[in-house]
N, C-alpha and C positions, 0 to 999 in steps of 0.2 A: 769480194773476199775470195781468196784462193785457198783451196783445200787439196791436200796431197793424200793419195791412197797408194799403199804399197801392197802389191800382189805377187804371189809366187808364180813364176813362169816355168813351163815344162816344155822346153824345146826338144825336138827329135835330135838324134845324133848328127844328122846332116845340118839341121838348123844351128845346132851348137857350134859346129865347125865354122859355119858362115858367121855366126855372132863373134867368135874368137877372131876371125879374120877382120871383121868390122872394127873391133876394139884395137887390133894391131895396126890397121891402116890409120885410124884416128890418132893413135899414139905416135905413129910416124909423122903425121901432119903436125901435131903439137910440138914434137921435138924439132922438126925442120923449121917451124915458125920461130921457135925459141932460138935456134942456131942463127937464123937470119937476123933477128934482133940483136943478138950478142955480137955477131960479126960487124954489123953496120955501126954499132956504137964503138967497137974497138978500133975500126979502121978510120972512120971519119967523124966520130962522135955525133952521129945523127940518130934520132929516135924514130923507130918505125912503129906506126900505130896500127890498130885493128883495120881501119879502112884501107890502108895500103896493102895489107896482106890479104884481105878479103877480095880486093880487086885482082890479085894474082891467082886467085883460086880457079877461075875459069880456064886459064892457061895450064895450070897444074892438072886439072881434070882432063883436058884435051890431050896432054902429053902422056897420061897414064890411064887409058880408058878401062882397062881390066882391074886396075887397083883403085886409085882415088876416084876415077870416073864412074865407078859402079855404085857409089854411095850417094846418099841424099845431100844435095848442095847445102840446104839449110842446117843439116846436122853438122856438116863441116864448118859452117859459119859459127855454130854454137861452140865448137871446139876452139876456134880462134878467139871467140869472145871469152871463153874460159881462161885462155892464156892472157888476154888483155886484163881480166879481173885480177889475175895473179900479179901482173906487173903494176897495176894500180895500187894494190896492197903493198908491194915492194917499195914504190915511190913514197908512200905515206910513212913506212917504217924508216926509210932513208932520211926523210926530213927530221925524224925524231932521233936520229943518230944510232939506229939499230941496224943490224945486219940481216941477211936473209935473201940473197939473190935467188931468183927462181931456178929450179933444178930441172934436169932432164928426167923424164919418167921412163922407167923400164916397162916393157910390155906386161910384165906380171903384176904391176901396180896401177895400170891404167884400166879402171874397172867400170867406166860408165860412159854412155853416149846419150846425148839429149836430142830428141826429135821434136819438131813442131808438128802438132796434130794437123793432118790434112796435107802435109808436104813431106812425103817419104814415110809417113806412118798413118795408121788408121786404127781407132779403137772401136771394137764391136762388143757391146755389152752382153752380159750373160743371158741366155735364155733359160738356163737351169743353174748349174754351178760353174760351168765353164764359159769364160769369155775368150775372145780372140783379139790379138793385136797383130796388125800387118805392118811389118817393117821392111823398108826397101833393102835389098841385098841379103835379107835373112829369110823372109817368108812369113807365113801366118803362124804365130806361136800361140799355143794353148795356155790360158791363164786361169788360175783358180781364183774366182771372184767371190770373196767371202762376205762382202757387203756392197750395197749399190753405190754407184758413183753419181753424186748429185751435181748438177750444173753442166756446163759445156767444157769438154776436154780441150785443154790448151796445149799441153806438152806431154810427151811420153818419154820416159827415161829408161833405157835398158841398163841394168846393173848386174854385175857379177860379184857375189860374195862367196869366197872360197870355191866350192863346187856347185853352188846353187845360183840360179838366175832369178831376178826379180824385175818387175815393171813398176815404176813409180809414175802414177797418172796424176797430173795436176789439172784441176778443174776450177773454173770460175763459177761461183754460186752466190746466191743472195744470202746475206747474213740472217741468222735465225735468232729471235729474241730469247 
């Protein structure tokens, strides 16, 4: 059973700047992958899948070490999977005769990045009220943990809602009767 916990994060000014850059770089990756899929279909009517784009990620990171290369590889894969999910939903809608081609995301509306626990991120439970989350390219962020996290942490999602930052921690736990 999976359980999600949403905690308020309190990054420093420097960490907030890094987190905004993280979101912006992931938004650029999302939009570039969408553009690649769009161009490939328009020019030669070929569909590009997640596996094709994920294989190119290594070269993209090597070409831009201070930009895309500074972030977690698995978090970038999660961003590409997010785009793949959007396209899967689009294909289902298209079969039913409905419209809704995936759109480009402006940086102001790209508000979340998903990390796999242990690869670019680490959750440190609270010893009092404050827990900490280590995110690659952002640093160790202070988190207000208002309830204990049960089970093993699988993913950590950094989310921005207006001016506030949150961490969504997803953990595998045993079902309780």
